[in-house]
C-alpha positions in Angstrom: 119.2 5.9 -188.3 117.4 7.8 -185.5 113.6 8.1 -185.6 112.1 11.4 -184.9 108.9 11.4 -182.8 106.7 14.4 -183.6 104.5 15.8 -180.8 100.8 15.8 -181.7 99.5 19.1 -182.6 97.6 21.0 -179.9 94.0 22.1 -180.6 93.1 25.5 -179.3 90.0 25.5 -177.1 90.2 21.8 -176.3 89.1 21.1 -172.7 90.3 18.5 -170.4 87.3 16.2 -169.5 88.6 15.8 -166.0 88.2 19.5 -165.4 84.5 19.5 -166.3 82.5 20.6 -163.3 80.6 17.7 -161.9 82.0 15.3 -164.4 78.5 14.2 -165.6 77.1 17.0 -167.7 76.3 16.0 -171.2 77.8 18.2 -173.9 80.4 19.5 -171.5 78.1 22.4 -170.4 77.9 23.5 -166.8 74.5 23.9 -165.2 75.8 26.6 -162.9 78.9 28.4 -164.3 81.8 28.1 -162.0 79.9 26.0 -159.4 78.8 22.5 -159.0 75.1 22.0 -160.0 72.9 22.0 -156.8 70.3 19.2 -157.1 68.0 18.8 -154.2 65.5 16.0 -154.1 62.2 16.9 -152.2 61.1 14.5 -149.5 58.1 15.3 -147.3 58.8 15.5 -143.6 57.9 12.5 -141.5 55.1 14.4 -139.8 53.4 15.2 -143.1 53.6 11.6 -144.3 52.7 9.9 -141.0 49.5 11.9 -140.3 47.8 10.6 -143.5 48.6 7.0 -142.4 47.1 7.7 -139.0 44.0 9.4 -140.4 43.5 6.5 -142.8 43.7 3.9 -140.0 41.2 5.9 -137.9 38.8 6.1 -140.9 38.9 2.4 -141.4 38.3 1.8 -137.7 35.1 3.9 -137.6 34.0 2.5 -140.9 34.1 -1.0 -139.3 32.1 0.4 -136.3 29.5 1.8 -138.7 29.2 -1.4 -140.6 28.7 -3.3 -137.3 26.0 -0.8 -136.1 24.1 -1.2 -139.4 24.2 -5.0 -139.4 23.3 -5.2 -135.7 20.3 -2.8 -136.2 19.0 -4.8 -139.1 19.1 -8.1 -137.2 18.0 -7.0 -133.7 14.6 -7.4 -132.2 15.6 -5.5 -129.0 16.6 -2.3 -130.8 15.2 0.7 -128.9 15.1 4.4 -129.7 17.6 6.5 -127.8 17.3 10.2 -127.4 20.7 11.9 -127.6 21.6 14.2 -124.7 21.4 17.9 -125.7 24.8 18.6 -124.4 26.3 16.8 -127.4 25.3 19.7 -129.6 27.0 22.1 -127.3 30.1 19.9 -127.4 30.0 20.2 -131.2 30.2 23.9 -131.0 33.1 23.7 -128.4 35.1 21.4 -130.7 34.6 23.7 -133.7 35.7 26.7 -131.5 38.8 24.8 -130.6 39.7 24.2 -134.3 39.1 27.9 -134.9 41.5 28.8 -132.2 44.1 26.4 -133.6 43.8 28.0 -137.0 44.3 31.4 -135.5 47.5 30.0 -133.9 48.8 28.9 -137.3 48.1 32.3 -138.7 50.0 34.0 -135.9 52.9 31.7 -136.2 53.2 32.5 -139.9 53.3 36.1 -139.0 56.0 35.4 -136.5 58.1 33.6 -139.2 57.8 36.8 -141.2 59.5 38.8 -138.5 56.7 40.2 -136.3 58.0 38.8 -133.0 55.3 40.6 -130.9 52.6 38.2 -132.2 54.3 35.2 -130.6 52.5 35.8 -127.3 49.2 36.1 -129.2 49.9 32.7 -130.9 50.5 31.1 -127.5 47.2 32.4 -126.2 45.2 31.0 -129.2 47.0 27.7 -128.7 46.1 27.5 -125.1 42.6 28.4 -126.0 42.4 25.5 -128.4 43.8 23.1 -125.7 41.3 24.4 -123.1 38.3 24.0 -125.5 39.4 20.5 -126.4 39.5 19.6 -122.7 36.0 21.1 -122.3 34.8 18.9 -125.1 36.0 15.7 -123.3 34.4 17.0 -120.1 31.1 17.6 -122.0 31.3 14.0 -123.3 31.6 12.7 -119.8 28.5 14.8 -118.8 26.6 13.2 -121.7 27.5 9.7 -120.4 26.4 10.7 -116.9 23.1 11.9 -118.2 22.5 8.5 -119.9 23.4 6.7 -116.7 20.9 8.9 -114.8 18.3 7.5 -117.2 19.3 3.9 -116.4 21.1 3.4 -119.7 24.5 1.7 -119.3 26.9 0.1 -121.7 25.1 -3.3 -121.6 21.6 -2.1 -121.2 20.7 -2.5 -124.9 22.4 -2.4 -128.3 21.7 1.3 -128.7 23.4 2.4 -125.5 26.3 0.0 -126.2 27.0 1.6 -129.6 26.6 5.1 -128.1 29.2 4.5 -125.4 31.6 2.7 -127.6 31.6 5.2 -130.5 31.7 8.3 -128.3 34.4 6.8 -126.0 36.7 5.8 -128.9 36.3 9.2 -130.4 37.1 10.8 -127.1 40.2 8.7 -126.8 41.4 10.0 -130.2 40.6 13.6 -129.0 42.8 13.0 -126.0 45.5 11.9 -128.4 45.1 15.2 -130.2 45.4 17.1 -126.9 48.7 15.3 -126.4 49.7 16.7 -129.8 48.7 20.2 -128.8 50.8 19.9 -125.6 53.7 18.8 -127.8 53.3 21.9 -130.0 53.2 24.1 -126.9 56.4 22.6 -125.6 58.2 23.0 -128.9 57.0 26.5 -129.4 58.2 27.4 -125.9 61.8 26.3 -126.7 61.7 27.6 -130.3 62.0 24.1 -131.9 58.5 24.0 -133.5 58.5 23.1 -137.2 55.8 24.1 -139.6 55.2 20.4 -140.6 54.6 19.5 -136.9 52.0 22.2 -136.4 50.3 21.4 -139.7 50.1 17.7 -138.9 48.6 18.5 -135.5 46.1 20.8 -137.1 45.1 18.3 -139.8 44.5 15.7 -137.1 42.4 18.1 -134.9 40.2 19.2 -137.8 39.7 15.6 -138.8 38.4 15.0 -135.3 35.8 17.7 -136.0 34.6 16.1 -139.2 34.6 12.6 -137.6 32.5 13.9 -134.7 29.9 15.5 -137.0 29.7 12.2 -138.9 29.2 10.3 -135.6 26.6 12.7 -134.4 24.6 12.3 -137.6 25.0 8.6 -137.5 23.8 8.3 -133.9 20.9 10.6 -134.5 19.7 8.6 -137.5 20.4 5.1 -136.2 19.8 5.3 -132.5 
């Protein structure tokens, strides 16, 4: 006697799970009808992440210098008062002017990104102004060291002059590093490969040099 096999009834509207878009949506609902769901995970650019690591390490370095200065002053019998060269105050204004020029550069580049190509030349001028003022700051620091030497104050003359030379020289070296960053921005802007994250990281570093210099100037004025 032959056995008849009946075909299972078909259910209208039943969907094949293999045809579900993406294959992982709960409830069989598409996030974007007719397309795979676009999921983008945000990750900050390396320049944005690395700059905070650099600034943190610089902060710890100068915190160590500050601690050493305070301890040395408290235990020294040969601590002598040192009058800061007046050019240091001029240098402060020059450094702040350089930061202002760099901020003007950032504004002009944002305008360029919006489509006003004519301002690209203006942005380059502000950027070169920031670079020039930064170089003038370093020259001004050298003049301050020359003025101290003219007074007979050298690195090993007394603890005051030692801390002055070390703190201002280490800061000047970091400023030179910032000038290298500005040159990198100029090069990238010239060949149209400049990224916003690179410019922002350079600006953060440069403005940090401003704040660090003001801190050092106040520290030297109070302790030396």
